[in-house]
All heavy atoms as TSV, in Angstrom:
chain	resi	resn	atom	element	x	y	z
A	1	MET	N	N	19.221	-14.785	-5.690
A	1	MET	CA	C	19.252	-13.515	-6.389
A	1	MET	C	C	19.872	-12.460	-5.486
A	1	MET	O	O	19.553	-12.386	-4.310
A	1	MET	CB	C	17.838	-13.074	-6.748
A	1	MET	CG	C	17.233	-13.834	-7.894
A	1	MET	SD	S	15.806	-13.039	-8.616
A	1	MET	CE	C	14.560	-13.412	-7.433
A	2	SER	N	N	20.711	-11.630	-6.025
A	2	SER	CA	C	21.277	-10.554	-5.233
A	2	SER	C	C	20.355	-9.345	-5.294
A	2	SER	O	O	19.607	-9.145	-6.231
A	2	SER	CB	C	22.667	-10.192	-5.743
A	2	SER	OG	O	22.578	-9.640	-7.030
A	3	LYS	N	N	20.425	-8.547	-4.224
A	3	LYS	CA	C	19.574	-7.362	-4.140
A	3	LYS	C	C	20.418	-6.186	-3.669
A	3	LYS	O	O	21.331	-6.353	-2.887
A	3	LYS	CB	C	18.442	-7.559	-3.135
A	3	LYS	CG	C	17.491	-8.652	-3.451
A	3	LYS	CD	C	16.374	-8.654	-2.449
A	3	LYS	CE	C	16.628	-9.684	-1.396
A	3	LYS	NZ	N	15.571	-9.813	-0.435
A	4	SER	N	N	20.069	-5.002	-4.112
A	4	SER	CA	C	20.643	-3.795	-3.542
A	4	SER	C	C	19.502	-2.812	-3.337
A	4	SER	O	O	18.688	-2.609	-4.221
A	4	SER	CB	C	21.720	-3.211	-4.451
A	4	SER	OG	O	21.171	-2.798	-5.661
A	5	GLN	N	N	19.436	-2.271	-2.155
A	5	GLN	CA	C	18.328	-1.389	-1.804
A	5	GLN	C	C	18.777	0.045	-1.997
A	5	GLN	O	O	19.890	0.406	-1.649
A	5	GLN	CB	C	17.929	-1.635	-0.364
A	5	GLN	CG	C	16.635	-0.993	0.026
A	5	GLN	CD	C	16.134	-1.527	1.346
A	5	GLN	OE1	O	16.550	-2.568	1.803
A	5	GLN	NE2	N	15.257	-0.799	1.959
A	6	SER	N	N	17.904	0.875	-2.562
A	6	SER	CA	C	18.302	2.245	-2.807
A	6	SER	C	C	17.499	3.245	-1.984
A	6	SER	O	O	18.028	3.870	-1.095
A	6	SER	CB	C	18.205	2.566	-4.294
A	6	SER	OG	O	16.900	2.319	-4.754
A	7	THR	N	N	16.224	3.367	-2.224
A	7	THR	CA	C	15.418	4.398	-1.597
A	7	THR	C	C	14.256	3.784	-0.829
A	7	THR	O	O	13.629	2.852	-1.310
A	7	THR	CB	C	14.841	5.342	-2.679
A	7	THR	OG1	O	15.914	5.818	-3.473
A	7	THR	CG2	C	14.103	6.506	-2.077
A	8	ILE	N	N	13.977	4.312	0.372
A	8	ILE	CA	C	12.824	3.853	1.153
A	8	ILE	C	C	11.939	5.067	1.427
A	8	ILE	O	O	12.411	6.105	1.855
A	8	ILE	CB	C	13.250	3.212	2.483
A	8	ILE	CG1	C	14.086	1.963	2.227
A	8	ILE	CG2	C	12.036	2.873	3.326
A	8	ILE	CD1	C	14.613	1.311	3.461
A	9	THR	N	N	10.652	4.904	1.180
A	9	THR	CA	C	9.672	5.953	1.403
A	9	THR	C	C	8.457	5.333	2.071
A	9	THR	O	O	8.158	4.171	1.853
A	9	THR	CB	C	9.242	6.585	0.059
A	9	THR	OG1	O	10.406	7.042	-0.624
A	9	THR	CG2	C	8.295	7.739	0.257
A	10	GLU	N	N	7.741	6.103	2.882
A	10	GLU	CA	C	6.502	5.600	3.464
A	10	GLU	C	C	5.319	6.259	2.771
A	10	GLU	O	O	5.254	7.478	2.663
A	10	GLU	CB	C	6.441	5.874	4.968
A	10	GLU	CG	C	5.266	5.176	5.614
A	10	GLU	CD	C	5.305	5.219	7.118
A	10	GLU	OE1	O	6.256	4.719	7.707
A	10	GLU	OE2	O	4.353	5.781	7.684
A	11	LEU	N	N	4.396	5.432	2.278
A	11	LEU	CA	C	3.203	5.896	1.587
A	11	LEU	C	C	1.984	5.186	2.152
A	11	LEU	O	O	2.097	4.097	2.699
A	11	LEU	CB	C	3.281	5.584	0.087
A	11	LEU	CG	C	4.399	6.224	-0.711
A	11	LEU	CD1	C	4.435	5.641	-2.112
A	11	LEU	CD2	C	4.213	7.718	-0.769
A	12	THR	N	N	0.818	5.788	1.975
A	12	THR	CA	C	-0.430	5.123	2.344
A	12	THR	C	C	-0.995	4.479	1.088
A	12	THR	O	O	-1.225	5.145	0.089
A	12	THR	CB	C	-1.442	6.135	2.925
A	12	THR	OG1	O	-0.851	6.748	4.069
A	12	THR	CG2	C	-2.725	5.454	3.339
A	13	GLU	N	N	-1.155	3.155	1.149
A	13	GLU	CA	C	-1.655	2.387	0.004
A	13	GLU	C	C	-2.664	1.366	0.487
A	13	GLU	O	O	-2.711	1.036	1.661
A	13	GLU	CB	C	-0.506	1.662	-0.697
A	13	GLU	CG	C	0.513	2.578	-1.307
A	13	GLU	CD	C	1.546	1.836	-2.124
A	13	GLU	OE1	O	1.492	0.585	-2.176
A	13	GLU	OE2	O	2.398	2.499	-2.716
A	14	TYR	N	N	-3.445	0.836	-0.467
A	14	TYR	CA	C	-4.406	-0.204	-0.144
A	14	TYR	C	C	-3.670	-1.519	0.088
A	14	TYR	O	O	-2.826	-1.926	-0.708
A	14	TYR	CB	C	-5.430	-0.377	-1.271
A	14	TYR	CG	C	-6.476	-1.421	-0.959
A	14	TYR	CD1	C	-7.525	-1.138	-0.103
A	14	TYR	CD2	C	-6.377	-2.696	-1.498
A	14	TYR	CE1	C	-8.470	-2.101	0.198
A	14	TYR	CE2	C	-7.323	-3.667	-1.200
A	14	TYR	CZ	C	-8.369	-3.352	-0.343
A	14	TYR	OH	O	-9.296	-4.309	-0.033
A	15	CYS	N	N	-3.996	-2.203	1.186
A	15	CYS	CA	C	-3.423	-3.510	1.492
A	15	CYS	C	C	-4.519	-4.562	1.328
A	15	CYS	O	O	-5.565	-4.483	1.979
A	15	CYS	CB	C	-2.882	-3.544	2.925
A	15	CYS	SG	S	-2.255	-5.160	3.422
A	16	GLU	N	N	-4.275	-5.531	0.440
A	16	GLU	CA	C	-5.257	-6.587	0.207
A	16	GLU	C	C	-5.473	-7.439	1.449
A	16	GLU	O	O	-6.584	-7.893	1.708
A	16	GLU	CB	C	-4.819	-7.457	-0.966
A	16	GLU	CG	C	-4.856	-6.731	-2.291
A	16	GLU	CD	C	-4.395	-7.610	-3.439
A	16	GLU	OE1	O	-4.367	-8.847	-3.275
A	16	GLU	OE2	O	-4.079	-7.048	-4.495
A	17	ASP	N	N	-4.428	-7.664	2.222
A	17	ASP	CA	C	-4.551	-8.494	3.420
A	17	ASP	C	C	-5.338	-7.786	4.521
A	17	ASP	O	O	-6.153	-8.398	5.199
A	17	ASP	CB	C	-3.178	-8.904	3.936
A	17	ASP	CG	C	-2.461	-9.862	2.997
A	17	ASP	OD1	O	-3.102	-10.343	2.044
A	17	ASP	OD2	O	-1.277	-10.123	3.220
A	18	CYS	N	N	-5.092	-6.493	4.713
A	18	CYS	CA	C	-5.802	-5.724	5.746
A	18	CYS	C	C	-7.199	-5.303	5.274
A	18	CYS	O	O	-8.082	-5.075	6.085
A	18	CYS	CB	C	-5.013	-4.471	6.121
A	18	CYS	SG	S	-3.453	-4.790	6.963
A	19	GLY	N	N	-7.360	-5.139	3.967
A	19	GLY	CA	C	-8.635	-4.706	3.411
A	19	GLY	C	C	-8.891	-3.220	3.550
A	19	GLY	O	O	-10.023	-2.770	3.458
A	20	SER	N	N	-7.819	-2.442	3.774
A	20	SER	CA	C	-7.971	-0.992	3.901
A	20	SER	C	C	-6.666	-0.301	3.529
A	20	SER	O	O	-5.652	-0.947	3.282
A	20	SER	CB	C	-8.374	-0.615	5.328
A	20	SER	OG	O	-7.356	-1.000	6.237
A	21	ARG	N	N	-6.710	1.034	3.505
A	21	ARG	CA	C	-5.514	1.819	3.229
A	21	ARG	C	C	-4.690	1.922	4.505
A	21	ARG	O	O	-5.203	2.338	5.533
A	21	ARG	CB	C	-5.883	3.200	2.702
A	21	ARG	CG	C	-6.521	3.132	1.307
A	21	ARG	CD	C	-6.889	4.497	0.760
A	21	ARG	NE	N	-5.767	5.411	0.665
A	21	ARG	CZ	C	-4.878	5.441	-0.329
A	21	ARG	NH1	N	-4.979	4.587	-1.327
A	21	ARG	NH2	N	-3.900	6.318	-0.335
A	22	THR	N	N	-3.439	1.514	4.416
A	22	THR	CA	C	-2.542	1.506	5.570
A	22	THR	C	C	-1.187	2.074	5.159
A	22	THR	O	O	-0.859	2.120	3.973
A	22	THR	CB	C	-2.341	0.069	6.101
A	22	THR	OG1	O	-1.839	-0.743	5.038
A	22	THR	CG2	C	-3.643	-0.525	6.625
A	23	PRO	N	N	-0.384	2.495	6.131
A	23	PRO	CA	C	0.973	2.954	5.791
A	23	PRO	C	C	1.812	1.788	5.266
A	23	PRO	O	O	1.739	0.679	5.796
A	23	PRO	CB	C	1.542	3.451	7.118
A	23	PRO	CG	C	0.391	3.567	8.047
A	23	PRO	CD	C	-0.678	2.658	7.551
A	24	HIS	N	N	2.563	2.047	4.214
A	24	HIS	CA	C	3.448	1.053	3.610
A	24	HIS	C	C	4.844	1.641	3.481
A	24	HIS	O	O	4.999	2.826	3.188
A	24	HIS	CB	C	2.971	0.668	2.204
A	24	HIS	CG	C	1.846	-0.288	2.179
A	24	HIS	ND1	N	0.579	0.047	2.569
A	24	HIS	CD2	C	1.802	-1.573	1.802
A	24	HIS	CE1	C	-0.215	-0.999	2.428
A	24	HIS	NE2	N	0.512	-2.008	1.960
A	25	GLU	N	N	5.847	0.821	3.710
A	25	GLU	CA	C	7.217	1.177	3.404
A	25	GLU	C	C	7.453	0.754	1.967
A	25	GLU	O	O	7.190	-0.394	1.604
A	25	GLU	CB	C	8.159	0.408	4.329
A	25	GLU	CG	C	9.302	1.233	4.830
A	25	GLU	CD	C	10.087	0.478	5.877
A	25	GLU	OE1	O	10.799	-0.461	5.492
A	25	GLU	OE2	O	9.954	0.838	7.049
A	26	VAL	N	N	7.908	1.677	1.131
A	26	VAL	CA	C	8.088	1.403	-0.286
A	26	VAL	C	C	9.557	1.621	-0.652
A	26	VAL	O	O	10.153	2.622	-0.267
A	26	VAL	CB	C	7.196	2.335	-1.146
A	26	VAL	CG1	C	7.383	2.053	-2.624
A	26	VAL	CG2	C	5.735	2.175	-0.753
A	27	SER	N	N	10.123	0.658	-1.365
A	27	SER	CA	C	11.516	0.790	-1.793
A	27	SER	C	C	11.662	0.268	-3.215
A	27	SER	O	O	10.817	-0.460	-3.721
A	27	SER	CB	C	12.452	0.029	-0.849
A	27	SER	OG	O	12.156	-1.352	-0.865
A	28	ILE	N	N	12.748	0.651	-3.841
A	28	ILE	CA	C	13.116	0.160	-5.158
A	28	ILE	C	C	14.369	-0.685	-4.974
A	28	ILE	O	O	15.343	-0.238	-4.375
A	28	ILE	CB	C	13.409	1.316	-6.150
A	28	ILE	CG1	C	12.218	2.255	-6.260
A	28	ILE	CG2	C	13.819	0.766	-7.509
A	28	ILE	CD1	C	10.957	1.616	-6.795
A	29	GLU	N	N	14.329	-1.918	-5.470
A	29	GLU	CA	C	15.465	-2.813	-5.346
A	29	GLU	C	C	15.856	-3.331	-6.718
A	29	GLU	O	O	15.001	-3.585	-7.561
A	29	GLU	CB	C	15.125	-4.010	-4.451
A	29	GLU	CG	C	14.839	-3.643	-3.028
A	29	GLU	CD	C	14.507	-4.845	-2.169
A	29	GLU	OE1	O	14.567	-5.991	-2.667
A	29	GLU	OE2	O	14.170	-4.634	-0.998
A	30	LEU	N	N	17.153	-3.476	-6.932
A	30	LEU	CA	C	17.652	-4.114	-8.147
A	30	LEU	C	C	17.878	-5.575	-7.816
A	30	LEU	O	O	18.618	-5.908	-6.898
A	30	LEU	CB	C	18.963	-3.481	-8.602
A	30	LEU	CG	C	18.863	-2.079	-9.166
A	30	LEU	CD1	C	20.248	-1.544	-9.506
A	30	LEU	CD2	C	17.983	-2.050	-10.398
A	31	LYS	N	N	17.220	-6.456	-8.566
A	31	LYS	CA	C	17.353	-7.889	-8.337
A	31	LYS	C	C	17.989	-8.534	-9.557
A	31	LYS	O	O	17.618	-8.236	-10.685
A	31	LYS	CB	C	15.989	-8.528	-8.067
A	31	LYS	CG	C	15.352	-8.034	-6.787
A	31	LYS	CD	C	14.094	-8.795	-6.484
A	31	LYS	CE	C	13.473	-8.298	-5.193
A	31	LYS	NZ	N	12.351	-9.136	-4.791
A	32	THR	N	N	18.936	-9.407	-9.305
A	32	THR	CA	C	19.573	-10.160	-10.378
A	32	THR	C	C	18.715	-11.370	-10.669
A	32	THR	O	O	18.461	-12.183	-9.782
A	32	THR	CB	C	20.994	-10.591	-9.977
A	32	THR	OG1	O	21.736	-9.416	-9.653
A	32	THR	CG2	C	21.679	-11.334	-11.098
A	33	GLU	N	N	18.245	-11.480	-11.895
A	33	GLU	CA	C	17.326	-12.559	-12.252
A	33	GLU	C	C	18.035	-13.786	-12.801
A	33	GLU	O	O	17.496	-14.879	-12.744
A	33	GLU	CB	C	16.299	-12.045	-13.261
A	33	GLU	CG	C	15.417	-10.963	-12.665
A	33	GLU	CD	C	14.393	-10.447	-13.638
A	33	GLU	OE1	O	14.614	-10.526	-14.863
A	33	GLU	OE2	O	13.351	-9.972	-13.164
A	34	SER	N	N	19.240	-13.634	-13.305
A	34	SER	CA	C	19.954	-14.761	-13.893
A	34	SER	C	C	20.555	-15.641	-12.805
A	34	SER	O	O	21.101	-15.156	-11.829
A	34	SER	CB	C	21.067	-14.261	-14.803
A	34	SER	OG	O	21.809	-15.350	-15.299
A	35	LYS	N	N	20.444	-16.931	-12.990
A	35	LYS	CA	C	21.051	-17.885	-12.068
A	35	LYS	C	C	22.474	-18.240	-12.516
A	35	LYS	O	O	23.248	-18.805	-11.760
A	35	LYS	CB	C	20.200	-19.148	-11.989
A	35	LYS	CG	C	18.754	-18.868	-11.627
A	35	LYS	CD	C	18.415	-19.466	-10.305
A	35	LYS	CE	C	16.933	-19.360	-10.022
A	35	LYS	NZ	N	16.534	-18.165	-9.378
A	36	LYS	N	N	22.828	-17.897	-13.768
A	36	LYS	CA	C	24.152	-18.182	-14.312
A	36	LYS	C	C	25.164	-17.169	-13.777
A	36	LYS	O	O	24.830	-16.021	-13.535
A	36	LYS	CB	C	24.132	-18.100	-15.839
A	36	LYS	CG	C	23.205	-19.089	-16.489
A	36	LYS	CD	C	23.197	-18.881	-17.987
A	36	LYS	CE	C	22.198	-19.780	-18.661
A	36	LYS	NZ	N	22.127	-19.521	-20.094
A	37	ARG	N	N	26.389	-17.601	-13.609
A	37	ARG	CA	C	27.437	-16.709	-13.114
A	37	ARG	C	C	27.951	-15.754	-14.200
A	37	ARG	O	O	28.357	-14.638	-13.893
A	37	ARG	CB	C	28.599	-17.510	-12.544
A	37	ARG	CG	C	28.245	-18.170	-11.255
A	37	ARG	CD	C	29.485	-18.746	-10.604
A	37	ARG	NE	N	29.128	-19.373	-9.359
A	37	ARG	CZ	C	29.328	-18.832	-8.186
A	37	ARG	NH1	N	29.887	-17.655	-8.097
A	37	ARG	NH2	N	28.963	-19.452	-7.082
A	38	THR	N	N	27.934	-16.193	-15.456
A	38	THR	CA	C	28.428	-15.335	-16.532
A	38	THR	C	C	27.380	-14.294	-16.886
A	38	THR	O	O	26.199	-14.588	-17.017
A	38	THR	CB	C	28.780	-16.156	-17.787
A	38	THR	OG1	O	27.642	-16.910	-18.175
A	38	THR	CG2	C	29.938	-17.104	-17.525
A	39	ASN	N	N	27.794	-13.074	-17.002
A	39	ASN	CA	C	26.950	-11.932	-17.405
A	39	ASN	C	C	25.810	-11.631	-16.437
A	39	ASN	O	O	24.793	-11.061	-16.835
A	39	ASN	CB	C	26.403	-12.138	-18.822
A	39	ASN	CG	C	27.502	-12.200	-19.847
A	39	ASN	OD1	O	28.519	-11.523	-19.716
A	39	ASN	ND2	N	27.326	-13.033	-20.849
A	40	ARG	N	N	25.939	-11.988	-15.168
A	40	ARG	CA	C	24.884	-11.699	-14.182
A	40	ARG	C	C	24.602	-10.205	-14.057
A	40	ARG	O	O	23.474	-9.798	-13.816
A	40	ARG	CB	C	25.276	-12.245	-12.811
A	40	ARG	CG	C	25.182	-13.729	-12.715
A	40	ARG	CD	C	25.545	-14.165	-11.343
A	40	ARG	NE	N	24.497	-13.713	-10.440
A	40	ARG	CZ	C	24.087	-14.371	-9.395
A	40	ARG	NH1	N	24.644	-15.498	-9.077
A	40	ARG	NH2	N	23.138	-13.908	-8.641
A	41	GLU	N	N	25.643	-9.393	-14.218
A	41	GLU	CA	C	25.470	-7.949	-14.046
A	41	GLU	C	C	24.532	-7.348	-15.083
A	41	GLU	O	O	24.008	-6.253	-14.898
A	41	GLU	CB	C	26.818	-7.227	-14.068
A	41	GLU	CG	C	27.566	-7.313	-15.381
A	41	GLU	CD	C	28.477	-8.514	-15.522
A	41	GLU	OE1	O	28.406	-9.448	-14.708
A	41	GLU	OE2	O	29.263	-8.522	-16.479
A	42	PHE	N	N	24.272	-8.086	-16.161
A	42	PHE	CA	C	23.381	-7.580	-17.205
A	42	PHE	C	C	21.937	-8.048	-17.031
A	42	PHE	O	O	21.075	-7.705	-17.832
A	42	PHE	CB	C	23.894	-7.994	-18.581
A	42	PHE	CG	C	25.273	-7.477	-18.869
A	42	PHE	CD1	C	26.340	-8.346	-18.955
A	42	PHE	CD2	C	25.487	-6.122	-19.020
A	42	PHE	CE1	C	27.619	-7.865	-19.208
A	42	PHE	CE2	C	26.758	-5.629	-19.270
A	42	PHE	CZ	C	27.829	-6.505	-19.359
A	43	SER	N	N	21.663	-8.811	-15.978
A	43	SER	CA	C	20.303	-9.325	-15.792
A	43	SER	C	C	19.597	-8.677	-14.597
A	43	SER	O	O	18.643	-9.214	-14.078
A	43	SER	CB	C	20.333	-10.846	-15.608
A	43	SER	OG	O	20.914	-11.174	-14.369
A	44	ARG	N	N	20.073	-7.529	-14.157
A	44	ARG	CA	C	19.431	-6.841	-13.029
A	44	ARG	C	C	18.198	-6.078	-13.500
A	44	ARG	O	O	18.227	-5.416	-14.529
A	44	ARG	CB	C	20.400	-5.888	-12.352
A	44	ARG	CG	C	21.550	-6.608	-11.692
A	44	ARG	CD	C	22.477	-5.660	-11.032
A	44	ARG	NE	N	23.004	-4.753	-12.056
A	44	ARG	CZ	C	23.779	-3.731	-11.809
A	44	ARG	NH1	N	24.120	-3.442	-10.577
A	44	ARG	NH2	N	24.219	-2.960	-12.765
A	45	GLU	N	N	17.129	-6.175	-12.708
A	45	GLU	CA	C	15.880	-5.493	-13.034
A	45	GLU	C	C	15.380	-4.758	-11.789
A	45	GLU	O	O	15.522	-5.256	-10.671
A	45	GLU	CB	C	14.806	-6.490	-13.479
A	45	GLU	CG	C	15.095	-7.163	-14.801
A	45	GLU	CD	C	15.037	-6.216	-15.983
A	45	GLU	OE1	O	14.341	-5.182	-15.913
A	45	GLU	OE2	O	15.704	-6.504	-16.991
A	46	PRO	N	N	14.757	-3.578	-11.972
A	46	PRO	CA	C	14.213	-2.849	-10.816
A	46	PRO	C	C	12.870	-3.442	-10.370
A	46	PRO	O	O	12.025	-3.784	-11.198
A	46	PRO	CB	C	14.035	-1.430	-11.352
A	46	PRO	CG	C	13.858	-1.602	-12.824
A	46	PRO	CD	C	14.647	-2.822	-13.210
A	47	TYR	N	N	12.693	-3.564	-9.067
A	47	TYR	CA	C	11.453	-4.037	-8.464
A	47	TYR	C	C	10.959	-3.004	-7.466
A	47	TYR	O	O	11.751	-2.429	-6.716
A	47	TYR	CB	C	11.661	-5.365	-7.723
A	47	TYR	CG	C	11.690	-6.573	-8.618
A	47	TYR	CD1	C	12.783	-6.854	-9.421
A	47	TYR	CD2	C	10.601	-7.434	-8.660
A	47	TYR	CE1	C	12.806	-7.967	-10.240
A	47	TYR	CE2	C	10.615	-8.554	-9.486
A	47	TYR	CZ	C	11.716	-8.810	-10.266
A	47	TYR	OH	O	11.730	-9.916	-11.078
A	48	ARG	N	N	9.649	-2.766	-7.448
A	48	ARG	CA	C	9.009	-1.917	-6.440
A	48	ARG	C	C	8.559	-2.856	-5.332
A	48	ARG	O	O	7.735	-3.737	-5.542
A	48	ARG	CB	C	7.802	-1.185	-7.032
A	48	ARG	CG	C	7.149	-0.237	-6.060
A	48	ARG	CD	C	5.963	0.452	-6.742
A	48	ARG	NE	N	5.443	1.534	-5.954
A	48	ARG	CZ	C	4.469	1.424	-5.056
A	48	ARG	NH1	N	3.890	0.247	-4.864
A	48	ARG	NH2	N	4.069	2.460	-4.368
A	49	VAL	N	N	9.106	-2.670	-4.133
A	49	VAL	CA	C	8.819	-3.537	-3.000
A	49	VAL	C	C	8.037	-2.740	-1.960
A	49	VAL	O	O	8.450	-1.650	-1.563
A	49	VAL	CB	C	10.126	-4.088	-2.379
A	49	VAL	CG1	C	9.819	-4.998	-1.207
A	49	VAL	CG2	C	10.947	-4.822	-3.424
A	50	THR	N	N	6.870	-3.271	-1.558
A	50	THR	CA	C	6.052	-2.619	-0.536
A	50	THR	C	C	5.882	-3.555	0.648
A	50	THR	O	O	5.714	-4.752	0.487
A	50	THR	CB	C	4.663	-2.235	-1.072
A	50	THR	OG1	O	3.994	-3.409	-1.508
A	50	THR	CG2	C	4.754	-1.252	-2.226
A	51	GLU	N	N	5.935	-2.969	1.855
A	51	GLU	CA	C	5.686	-3.725	3.079
A	51	GLU	C	C	4.659	-2.982	3.904
A	51	GLU	O	O	4.849	-1.811	4.244
A	51	GLU	CB	C	6.962	-3.903	3.888
A	51	GLU	CG	C	6.734	-4.697	5.155
A	51	GLU	CD	C	7.991	-4.900	5.968
A	51	GLU	OE1	O	9.089	-4.616	5.471
A	51	GLU	OE2	O	7.861	-5.338	7.111
A	52	CYS	N	N	3.553	-3.647	4.205
A	52	CYS	CA	C	2.498	-3.043	5.000
A	52	CYS	C	C	2.996	-2.886	6.430
A	52	CYS	O	O	3.469	-3.838	7.049
A	52	CYS	CB	C	1.241	-3.919	4.977
A	52	CYS	SG	S	-0.105	-3.263	5.994
A	53	ARG	N	N	2.886	-1.677	6.973
A	53	ARG	CA	C	3.340	-1.417	8.343
A	53	ARG	C	C	2.360	-1.971	9.370
A	53	ARG	O	O	2.717	-2.131	10.528
A	53	ARG	CB	C	3.537	0.079	8.550
A	53	ARG	CG	C	4.447	0.741	7.528
A	53	ARG	CD	C	5.874	0.725	7.872
A	53	ARG	NE	N	6.074	1.633	8.992
A	53	ARG	CZ	C	7.132	1.622	9.754
A	53	ARG	NH1	N	8.096	0.791	9.512
A	53	ARG	NH2	N	7.251	2.449	10.749
A	54	ALA	N	N	1.139	-2.291	8.957
A	54	ALA	CA	C	0.141	-2.832	9.883
A	54	ALA	C	C	0.260	-4.345	10.035
A	54	ALA	O	O	0.281	-4.873	11.140
A	54	ALA	CB	C	-1.265	-2.449	9.418
A	55	CYS	N	N	0.369	-5.081	8.904
A	55	CYS	CA	C	0.368	-6.553	8.973
A	55	CYS	C	C	1.690	-7.186	8.574
A	55	CYS	O	O	1.888	-8.376	8.792
A	55	CYS	CB	C	-0.770	-7.125	8.129
A	55	CYS	SG	S	-0.519	-6.974	6.337
A	56	GLY	N	N	2.593	-6.421	7.951
A	56	GLY	CA	C	3.898	-6.942	7.579
A	56	GLY	C	C	3.961	-7.641	6.236
A	56	GLY	O	O	5.016	-8.135	5.844
A	57	GLN	N	N	2.841	-7.708	5.497
A	57	GLN	CA	C	2.819	-8.362	4.185
A	57	GLN	C	C	3.742	-7.621	3.210
A	57	GLN	O	O	3.667	-6.407	3.085
A	57	GLN	CB	C	1.401	-8.394	3.625
A	57	GLN	CG	C	1.280	-9.044	2.272
A	57	GLN	CD	C	1.631	-10.526	2.296
A	57	GLN	OE1	O	1.357	-11.222	3.247
A	57	GLN	NE2	N	2.238	-10.997	1.245
A	58	THR	N	N	4.612	-8.357	2.542
A	58	THR	CA	C	5.544	-7.773	1.579
A	58	THR	C	C	5.186	-8.237	0.179
A	58	THR	O	O	4.900	-9.402	-0.037
A	58	THR	CB	C	6.992	-8.200	1.903
A	58	THR	OG1	O	7.301	-7.781	3.228
A	58	THR	CG2	C	7.975	-7.570	0.941
A	59	ARG	N	N	5.214	-7.287	-0.765
A	59	ARG	CA	C	4.942	-7.603	-2.165
A	59	ARG	C	C	6.018	-6.943	-3.016
A	59	ARG	O	O	6.460	-5.832	-2.730
A	59	ARG	CB	C	3.585	-7.075	-2.593
A	59	ARG	CG	C	2.437	-7.683	-1.821
A	59	ARG	CD	C	1.099	-7.329	-2.451
A	59	ARG	NE	N	-0.003	-7.657	-1.587
A	59	ARG	CZ	C	-0.511	-8.864	-1.415
A	59	ARG	NH1	N	0.010	-9.878	-2.040
A	59	ARG	NH2	N	-1.529	-9.074	-0.616
A	60	ALA	N	N	6.421	-7.644	-4.084
A	60	ALA	CA	C	7.410	-7.106	-5.022
A	60	ALA	C	C	6.839	-7.188	-6.425
A	60	ALA	O	O	6.284	-8.214	-6.817
A	60	ALA	CB	C	8.718	-7.890	-4.934
A	61	GLN	N	N	6.953	-6.096	-7.172
A	61	GLN	CA	C	6.465	-6.067	-8.541
A	61	GLN	C	C	7.589	-5.562	-9.447
A	61	GLN	O	O	8.184	-4.515	-9.188
A	61	GLN	CB	C	5.264	-5.132	-8.685
A	61	GLN	CG	C	4.737	-5.074	-10.091
A	61	GLN	CD	C	3.511	-4.168	-10.230
A	61	GLN	OE1	O	3.155	-3.455	-9.306
A	61	GLN	NE2	N	2.897	-4.213	-11.378
A	62	ARG	N	N	7.852	-6.338	-10.475
A	62	ARG	CA	C	8.866	-5.937	-11.442
A	62	ARG	C	C	8.383	-4.695	-12.154
A	62	ARG	O	O	7.282	-4.655	-12.701
A	62	ARG	CB	C	9.091	-7.080	-12.438
A	62	ARG	CG	C	10.234	-6.881	-13.347
A	62	ARG	CD	C	10.436	-8.137	-14.184
A	62	ARG	NE	N	11.648	-8.077	-14.937
A	62	ARG	CZ	C	11.747	-8.384	-16.220
A	62	ARG	NH1	N	10.683	-8.816	-16.869
A	62	ARG	NH2	N	12.885	-8.290	-16.841
A	63	MET	N	N	9.176	-3.645	-12.145
A	63	MET	CA	C	8.732	-2.351	-12.677
A	63	MET	C	C	8.590	-2.370	-14.197
A	63	MET	O	O	7.751	-1.655	-14.724
A	63	MET	CB	C	9.664	-1.244	-12.221
A	63	MET	CG	C	9.566	-1.030	-10.720
A	63	MET	SD	S	10.565	0.287	-10.112
A	63	MET	CE	C	9.750	1.694	-10.832
A	64	ASN	N	N	9.330	-3.198	-14.882
A	64	ASN	CA	C	9.201	-3.273	-16.333
A	64	ASN	C	C	7.925	-4.005	-16.743
A	64	ASN	O	O	7.552	-3.988	-17.894
A	64	ASN	CB	C	10.417	-3.962	-16.943
A	64	ASN	CG	C	11.665	-3.127	-16.794
A	64	ASN	OD1	O	11.578	-1.931	-16.549
A	64	ASN	ND2	N	12.799	-3.741	-16.932
A	65	ASP	N	N	7.256	-4.661	-15.798
A	65	ASP	CA	C	5.995	-5.363	-16.067
A	65	ASP	C	C	4.776	-4.566	-15.610
A	65	ASP	O	O	3.665	-5.021	-15.758
A	65	ASP	CB	C	5.964	-6.711	-15.348
A	65	ASP	CG	C	6.998	-7.678	-15.924
A	65	ASP	OD1	O	7.482	-7.419	-17.043
A	65	ASP	OD2	O	7.308	-8.665	-15.254
A	66	ALA	N	N	4.988	-3.392	-15.022
A	66	ALA	CA	C	3.893	-2.615	-14.427
A	66	ALA	C	C	2.901	-2.116	-15.444
A	66	ALA	O	O	3.041	-2.028	-16.575
A	66	ALA	CB	C	4.451	-1.420	-13.656
């Protein structure tokens, strides 16, 4: 899947792995979901990606499923 990164922000959020509120790097990425070469540009979806600054755990959530 191809990705393009747009905005990065740091927020304090709850981390399931750490069990507490920690600083997280938050970004929005467009990910291509289609594996086919034809019409790939029409299958891009925005994802909210968070990375815990304490433990490094990364999570991605499709924004249309939020």
